[in-house]
C-alpha positions as semicolon CSV with decimal commas, in nm:
position;residue;x (nm);y (nm);z (nm)
1;X;-0,195;0,546;1,422
2;X;-0,025;0,860;1,290
3;X;-0,069;0,922;0,918
4;X;0,254;0,910;0,725
5;X;0,367;1,231;0,560
6;X;0,341;1,203;0,182
7;X;0,610;1,308;-0,065
8;X;0,598;1,318;-0,446
9;X;0,873;1,360;-0,703
10;X;0,903;1,506;-1,051
11;X;1,213;1,454;-1,265
12;X;1,322;1,673;-1,554
13;X;1,602;1,577;-1,790
14;X;1,822;1,273;-1,827
15;X;1,843;0,912;-1,711
16;X;2,103;1,021;-1,455
17;X;1,846;1,250;-1,293
18;X;1,597;0,962;-1,277
19;X;1,853;0,743;-1,098
20;X;1,922;1,019;-0,845
21;X;1,554;1,099;-0,787
22;X;1,492;0,734;-0,704
23;X;1,780;0,732;-0,455
24;X;1,656;1,055;-0,292
25;X;1,305;0,905;-0,272
26;X;1,438;0,602;-0,086
27;X;1,599;0,834;0,170
28;X;1,253;0,984;0,238
29;X;1,102;0,638;0,277
30;X;1,378;0,556;0,527
31;X;1,260;0,861;0,726
32;X;0,903;0,730;0,736
33;X;0,753;0,920;0,441
34;X;0,510;0,757;0,200
35;X;0,595;0,812;-0,167
36;X;0,297;0,901;-0,388
37;X;0,253;0,997;-0,753
38;X;0,308;1,359;-0,848
39;X;-0,057;1,372;-0,958
40;X;-0,164;1,303;-0,597
41;X;-0,204;1,539;-0,303
42;X;0,120;1,534;-0,104
43;X;0,268;1,716;0,194
44;X;0,591;1,777;0,003
45;X;0,689;1,792;-0,365
46;X;1,049;1,751;-0,478
47;X;1,142;1,865;-0,829
48;X;1,472;1,741;-0,976
49;X;1,566;2,007;-1,228
50;X;1,758;2,013;-1,555
51;X;1,925;2,301;-1,732
52;X;2,044;2,149;-2,059
53;X;1,783;2,341;-2,259
54;X;1,579;2,656;-2,221
55;X;1,263;2,447;-2,225
56;X;1,361;2,259;-1,908
57;X;1,398;2,593;-1,728
58;X;1,047;2,700;-1,832
59;X;0,899;2,365;-1,738
60;X;1,007;2,412;-1,377
61;X;0,764;2,701;-1,317
62;X;0,480;2,503;-1,472
63;X;0,550;2,204;-1,246
64;X;0,557;2,425;-0,934
65;X;0,217;2,568;-1,034
66;X;0,083;2,216;-1,080
67;X;0,202;2,115;-0,731
68;X;0,048;2,428;-0,577
69;X;-0,286;2,350;-0,742
70;X;-0,280;2,003;-0,588
71;X;-0,196;2,140;-0,242
72;X;-0,124;2,510;-0,190
73;X;0,013;2,434;0,158
74;X;0,264;2,175;0,035
75;X;0,636;2,223;0,095
76;X;0,818;2,246;-0,241
77;X;1,188;2,172;-0,285
78;X;1,408;2,206;-0,596
79;X;1,727;2,007;-0,651
80;X;1,941;1,924;-0,954
81;X;2,137;2,107;-1,222
82;X;1,922;2,421;-1,252
83;X;1,913;2,443;-0,872
84;X;2,295;2,449;-0,867
85;X;2,333;2,699;-1,152
86;X;2,059;2,948;-1,059
87;X;1,949;2,883;-0,700
88;X;1,829;3,239;-0,631
89;X;1,618;3,236;-0,948
90;X;1,443;2,916;-0,841
91;X;1,402;3,036;-0,483
92;X;1,217;3,342;-0,617
93;X;0,952;3,129;-0,790
94;X;0,623;3,160;-0,604
95;X;0,564;2,850;-0,391
96;X;0,924;2,726;-0,373
97;X;1,044;2,673;-0,013
98;X;1,385;2,508;-0,047
99;X;1,660;2,498;-0,311
100;X;1,953;2,259;-0,273
101;X;2,273;2,256;-0,477
102;X;2,490;1,972;-0,605
103;X;2,641;1,863;-0,274
104;X;2,325;1,909;-0,063
105;X;2,059;1,725;-0,267
106;X;2,136;1,379;-0,123
107;X;2,104;1,522;0,230
108;X;1,762;1,676;0,164
109;X;1,595;1,509;0,463
110;X;1,839;1,696;0,690
111;X;1,697;2,028;0,567
112;X;1,329;1,966;0,636
113;X;1,152;1,995;0,970
114;X;0,779;2,050;1,005
115;X;0,718;2,121;0,632
116;X;0,583;2,468;0,707
117;X;0,583;2,701;0,407
118;X;0,862;2,960;0,396
119;X;0,800;3,327;0,317
120;X;1,105;3,312;0,089
121;X;1,274;3,017;-0,077
122;X;1,565;2,900;0,139
123;X;1,888;2,830;-0,053
124;X;2,165;2,589;0,041
125;X;2,416;2,567;-0,241
126;X;2,789;2,518;-0,278
127;X;3,072;2,633;-0,496
128;X;3,086;2,366;-0,765
129;X;3,450;2,293;-0,675
130;X;3,314;2,139;-0,355
131;X;3,124;1,877;-0,558
132;X;3,425;1,646;-0,566
133;X;3,280;1,340;-0,393
134;X;3,070;1,060;-0,539
135;X;2,723;0,945;-0,438
136;X;2,601;0,622;-0,594
137;X;2,245;0,602;-0,727
138;X;2,005;0,378;-0,913
139;X;1,638;0,389;-1,004
140;X;1,398;0,110;-0,922
141;X;1,021;0,089;-0,914
142;X;0,969;0,371;-1,165
143;X;1,016;0,170;-1,485
144;X;1,071;-0,184;-1,611
145;X;1,441;-0,113;-1,654
146;X;1,670;0,039;-1,392
147;X;1,910;0,328;-1,447
148;X;2,241;0,262;-1,271
149;X;2,467;0,563;-1,216
150;X;2,836;0,475;-1,257
151;X;2,993;0,821;-1,305
152;X;2,919;1,189;-1,240
153;X;3,055;1,525;-1,355
154;X;3,260;1,613;-1,662
155;X;3,606;1,755;-1,736
156;X;3,525;1,842;-2,097
157;X;3,492;2,207;-2,197
158;X;3,228;2,196;-2,472
159;X;3,143;2,559;-2,545
160;X;2,763;2,516;-2,526
161;X;2,742;2,310;-2,208
162;X;2,671;2,403;-1,845
163;X;2,700;2,052;-1,702
164;X;3,058;2,089;-1,563
165;X;2,938;2,394;-1,365
166;X;2,623;2,213;-1,255
167;X;2,778;1,880;-1,158
168;X;3,149;1,939;-1,106
169;X;3,454;1,738;-1,203
170;X;3,450;1,388;-1,352
171;X;3,441;1,123;-1,082
172;X;3,338;0,759;-1,066
173;X;3,183;0,503;-0,839
174;X;3,420;0,230;-0,725
175;X;3,404;-0,096;-0,917
176;X;3,289;-0,259;-0,594
177;X;3,011;0,000;-0,556
178;X;2,882;-0,047;-0,911
179;X;2,879;-0,426;-0,884
180;X;2,706;-0,411;-0,543
181;X;2,431;-0,184;-0,682
182;X;2,392;-0,402;-0,993
183;X;2,342;-0,710;-0,774
184;X;2,086;-0,524;-0,558
185;X;1,890;-0,427;-0,870
186;X;1,902;-0,781;-1,007
187;X;1,784;-0,923;-0,673
188;X;1,466;-0,715;-0,706
189;X;1,368;-0,899;-1,026
190;X;1,452;-0,617;-1,266
191;X;1,551;-0,758;-1,603
192;X;1,741;-0,469;-1,760
193;X;1,999;-0,222;-1,630
194;X;2,095;0,093;-1,822
195;X;2,437;0,236;-1,732
196;X;2,421;0,612;-1,692
197;X;2,635;0,911;-1,596
198;X;2,741;1,247;-1,739
199;X;3,036;1,103;-1,934
200;X;3,034;0,729;-1,872
201;X;3,320;0,653;-2,110
202;X;3,540;0,845;-1,863
203;X;3,463;0,581;-1,598
204;X;3,752;0,516;-1,360
205;X;3,862;0,876;-1,321
206;X;3,824;0,987;-0,960
207;X;3,727;0,636;-0,851
208;X;3,930;0,670;-0,532
209;X;3,933;1,049;-0,513
210;X;4,221;1,097;-0,757
211;X;4,248;1,170;-1,129
212;X;4,426;0,845;-1,205
213;X;4,221;0,574;-1,374
214;X;4,221;0,273;-1,143
215;X;3,982;0,104;-1,383
216;X;3,860;0,182;-1,736
217;X;3,515;0,168;-1,891
218;X;3,622;-0,157;-2,059
219;X;3,707;-0,301;-1,715
220;X;3,362;-0,195;-1,592
221;X;3,162;-0,358;-1,870
222;X;3,379;-0,671;-1,850
223;X;3,302;-0,715;-1,479
224;X;2,933;-0,627;-1,510
225;X;2,893;-0,888;-1,784
226;X;2,992;-1,153;-1,527
227;X;2,722;-1,060;-1,272
228;X;2,471;-1,344;-1,255
229;X;2,102;-1,268;-1,263
230;X;2,123;-0,962;-1,488
231;X;1,938;-1,046;-1,809
232;X;2,024;-0,731;-2,000
233;X;2,276;-0,449;-1,975
234;X;2,249;-0,140;-2,193
235;X;2,506;0,136;-2,238
236;X;2,345;0,480;-2,250
237;X;2,513;0,777;-2,417
238;X;2,890;0,742;-2,468
239;X;3,129;0,988;-2,635
240;X;3,268;0,862;-2,971
241;X;3,628;0,930;-2,868
242;X;3,579;0,715;-2,555
243;X;3,403;0,425;-2,729
244;X;3,696;0,195;-2,798
245;X;3,715;-0,100;-3,038
246;X;3,770;-0,334;-2,742
247;X;3,440;-0,223;-2,585
248;X;3,252;-0,271;-2,915
249;X;3,406;-0,618;-2,951
250;X;3,310;-0,709;-2,594
251;X;2,947;-0,603;-2,650
252;X;2,934;-0,807;-2,971
253;X;3,030;-1,125;-2,781
254;X;2,864;-1,036;-2,451
255;X;2,629;-1,250;-2,248
256;X;2,420;-0,956;-2,124
257;X;2,515;-0,634;-2,306
258;X;2,270;-0,559;-2,586
259;X;2,356;-0,431;-2,938
260;X;2,245;-0,071;-2,885
261;X;2,469;0,235;-2,879
262;X;2,378;0,600;-2,835
263;X;2,670;0,814;-2,952
264;X;2,657;1,197;-2,945
265;X;2,768;1,359;-3,270
266;X;2,636;1,718;-3,223
267;X;2,741;1,828;-3,573
268;X;2,842;1,669;-3,901
269;X;3,060;1,971;-3,983
270;X;3,420;1,967;-3,864
271;X;3,417;2,349;-3,853
272;X;3,128;2,346;-3,604
273;X;3,274;2,055;-3,404
274;X;3,589;2,263;-3,353
275;X;3,383;2,565;-3,241
276;X;3,200;2,337;-2,999
277;X;3,538;2,211;-2,868
278;X;3,433;1,852;-2,918
279;X;3,718;1,603;-2,885
280;X;3,685;1,435;-3,225
281;X;3,611;1,508;-3,591
282;X;3,346;1,351;-3,810
283;X;3,595;1,101;-3,955
284;X;3,630;0,935;-3,613
285;X;3,252;0,916;-3,586
286;X;3,232;0,732;-3,919
287;X;3,499;0,495;-3,790
288;X;3,293;0,413;-3,477
289;X;2,974;0,345;-3,675
290;X;3,165;0,134;-3,928
291;X;3,324;-0,075;-3,652
292;X;2,987;-0,139;-3,486
293;X;2,830;-0,244;-3,816
294;X;3,121;-0,480;-3,890
295;X;3,073;-0,684;-3,573
296;X;2,701;-0,620;-3,504
297;X;2,510;-0,563;-3,831
298;X;2,175;-0,565;-3,644
299;X;2,280;-0,309;-3,382
300;X;2,074;0,001;-3,315
301;X;2,276;0,323;-3,329
302;X;2,127;0,647;-3,196
303;X;2,276;0,993;-3,250
304;X;2,254;1,325;-3,062
305;X;2,276;1,632;-3,285
306;X;2,246;2,007;-3,214
307;X;2,109;2,249;-3,476
308;X;2,148;2,625;-3,484
309;X;2,482;2,651;-3,305
310;X;2,638;3,002;-3,347
311;X;2,811;3,027;-3,682
312;X;2,620;2,733;-3,833
313;X;2,554;2,848;-4,191
314;X;2,317;2,682;-4,435
315;X;2,623;2,507;-4,581
316;X;2,727;2,374;-4,240
317;X;2,375;2,248;-4,172
318;X;2,349;2,075;-4,509
319;X;2,687;1,918;-4,441
320;X;2,539;1,772;-4,121
321;X;2,217;1,665;-4,295
322;X;2,394;1,482;-4,579
323;X;2,648;1,331;-4,339
324;X;2,369;1,178;-4,128
325;X;2,163;1,079;-4,432
326;X;2,457;0,877;-4,568
327;X;2,547;0,723;-4,231
328;X;2,410;0,378;-4,135
329;X;2,240;0,491;-3,813
330;X;1,899;0,409;-3,663
331;X;1,752;0,729;-3,514
332;X;1,835;1,085;-3,406
333;X;1,779;1,289;-3,091
334;X;1,762;1,645;-3,223
335;X;1,834;1,940;-2,993
336;X;1,771;2,298;-3,095
337;X;2,059;2,511;-2,966
338;X;1,960;2,744;-2,682
339;X;2,190;3,000;-2,524
340;X;2,314;2,909;-2,177
341;X;2,450;3,179;-1,947
342;X;2,824;3,175;-1,875
343;X;2,914;2,954;-2,171
344;X;3,157;3,044;-2,449
345;X;2,897;2,979;-2,717
346;X;2,661;3,241;-2,571
347;X;2,922;3,509;-2,653
348;X;2,993;3,388;-3,008
349;X;2,907;3,577;-3,325
350;X;2,689;3,434;-3,599
351;X;2,371;3,386;-3,395
352;X;2,126;3,172;-3,594
353;X;1,771;3,316;-3,598
354;X;1,525;3,107;-3,398
355;X;1,297;3,047;-3,696
356;X;1,596;2,905;-3,888
357;X;1,685;2,684;-3,592
358;X;1,326;2,555;-3,586
359;X;1,331;2,481;-3,960
360;X;1,658;2,289;-3,935
361;X;1,531;2,095;-3,634
362;X;1,218;1,996;-3,828
363;X;1,430;1,872;-4,120
364;X;1,644;1,652;-3,897
365;X;1,344;1,519;-3,708
366;X;1,199;1,418;-4,043
367;X;1,527;1,245;-4,127
368;X;1,509;1,061;-3,794
369;X;1,162;0,926;-3,878
370;X;1,298;0,803;-4,212
371;X;1,604;0,642;-4,049
372;X;1,401;0,469;-3,777
373;X;1,153;0,338;-4,034
374;X;1,435;0,198;-4,249
375;X;1,594;0,034;-3,944
376;X;1,263;-0,120;-3,835
377;X;1,196;-0,248;-4,188
378;X;1,538;-0,415;-4,188
379;X;1,431;-0,607;-3,876
380;X;1,101;-0,745;-4,011
381;X;1,112;-1,124;-4,025
382;X;1,394;-1,151;-3,770
383;X;1,374;-1,326;-3,435
384;X;1,443;-1,114;-3,128
385;X;1,393;-1,107;-2,752
386;X;1,150;-0,849;-2,615
387;X;1,120;-0,711;-2,263
388;X;0,765;-0,591;-2,205
389;X;0,680;-0,273;-2,013
390;X;0,403;-0,262;-1,752
391;X;0,164;-0,002;-1,894
392;X;-0,164;-0,054;-2,078
393;X;-0,162;0,193;-2,366
394;X;-0,495;0,193;-2,548
395;X;-0,531;-0,183;-2,522
396;X;-0,171;-0,269;-2,607
397;X;0,141;-0,361;-2,414
398;X;0,469;-0,230;-2,552
399;X;0,827;-0,340;-2,513
400;X;1,173;-0,317;-2,665
401;X;1,387;-0,576;-2,834
402;X;1,752;-0,606;-2,739
403;X;1,838;-0,383;-3,036
404;X;1,579;-0,124;-2,932
405;X;1,293;-0,192;-3,174
406;X;0,968;-0,080;-3,012
407;X;0,708;-0,357;-3,034
408;X;0,342;-0,398;-2,939
409;X;0,092;-0,675;-2,883
410;X;-0,261;-0,679;-2,733
411;X;-0,262;-0,601;-2,360
412;X;-0,192;-0,893;-2,130
413;X;-0,085;-0,800;-1,775
414;X;0,096;-1,133;-1,737
415;X;0,351;-1,015;-1,996
416;X;0,469;-0,714;-1,790
417;X;0,840;-0,725;-1,700
418;X;0,893;-1,056;-1,880
419;X;1,126;-1,156;-2,164
420;X;1,002;-1,349;-2,466
421;X;1,138;-1,485;-2,790
422;X;0,940;-1,327;-3,073
423;X;0,939;-1,275;-3,448
424;X;0,888;-0,923;-3,583
425;X;0,606;-0,928;-3,840
426;X;0,501;-0,583;-3,963
427;X;0,504;-0,212;-3,878
428;X;0,184;-0,049;-3,751
429;X;0,067;0,301;-3,840
430;X;0,195;0,436;-3,508
431;X;0,548;0,318;-3,594
432;X;0,550;0,025;-3,350
433;X;0,628;-0,324;-3,477
434;X;0,380;-0,609;-3,437
435;X;0,507;-0,949;-3,331
436;X;0,425;-1,314;-3,304
437;X;0,545;-1,528;-3,013
438;X;0,787;-1,808;-3,084
439;X;0,761;-1,936;-2,729
440;X;0,548;-1,802;-2,447
441;X;0,667;-1,842;-2,089
442;X;0,426;-1,667;-1,856
């Protein structure tokens, strides 16, 4: 019997990339490939790239080197955002054989033949204007929860961001397509689905190839909440100007949607928000947080923030720091600004020295630790539902409550991918929360 060709995948970046990697992997399995871990020897390695930060660019070269060490004869392909933005640069990396742009990545199996190494990286990329069609995706098998893509691309013009040039215009899956994928995921026994996209609050635009909204994000969450068999639904990052009161109210009364919101802020200074060309001011952000707290006091609220944007003075930064310190939020994702080619921000005056950026980042990361600790402490003594992961980490199994408190209990493989009613008891030194079971259904 002929040995199956082996393929391995590595994903950089966001939940959306993970959903797309999983879909691409299934296309290889349909062609008779065997999927293996990236740590294993494979005949082909596929790297799904990201270009949101400078660090993701650097990581790519390290991952290629790692693949070459595992098998120096392996065929290496690059797809994703960095592959669309700088295909020639990736093709020039030693060991890379194939680079596919935004419209080609889902047809990757059409571009491979005998997996012989190329003398030079072969590039197949498009003008980003051609990326005007939608390809549905979801991840399964990689994690306890599934990432379900509902939207792609972005029409916003934030001055620091390359995503519109990497992914194209805002466009959505059809309602029928989303619900079909959600049911497929549920049928595989997965307990939690995370909705993902570039700008998911813009859902409905481009649903049938036009700019008109046939459906809204509120319509989407309303219909998904009715799908039987889905235990949990979680909204990933959503822009504050697109998070409407009606959506917050629906989540508060929902059967399946959990009380967890991740809302990008980027800066607590209105001056900087205007320079970033964000579509709101800090006052609207306060309004969103206040509304969530009114109807869901126990909700977890995460925040994206960028430090070191051009023109950000010490006063601007302190404005952001104090704004976040006073806001009733649960944790921060802190990004240190890095210059991206062909963006407005890269040409702006007032460049913040890198050592200052690093100092500001450290301060906000410290604030995040404080915020998360305070949120966890507020949850001690409460009863929650936890979904356990499937990994043994130093003798413990971890999981997350519906409102995103990370919990731990001694390792028991029977708990993996199961939901349990628990009471949160105390916080461990590693920041996880210990629990006691109220009822155990193994």
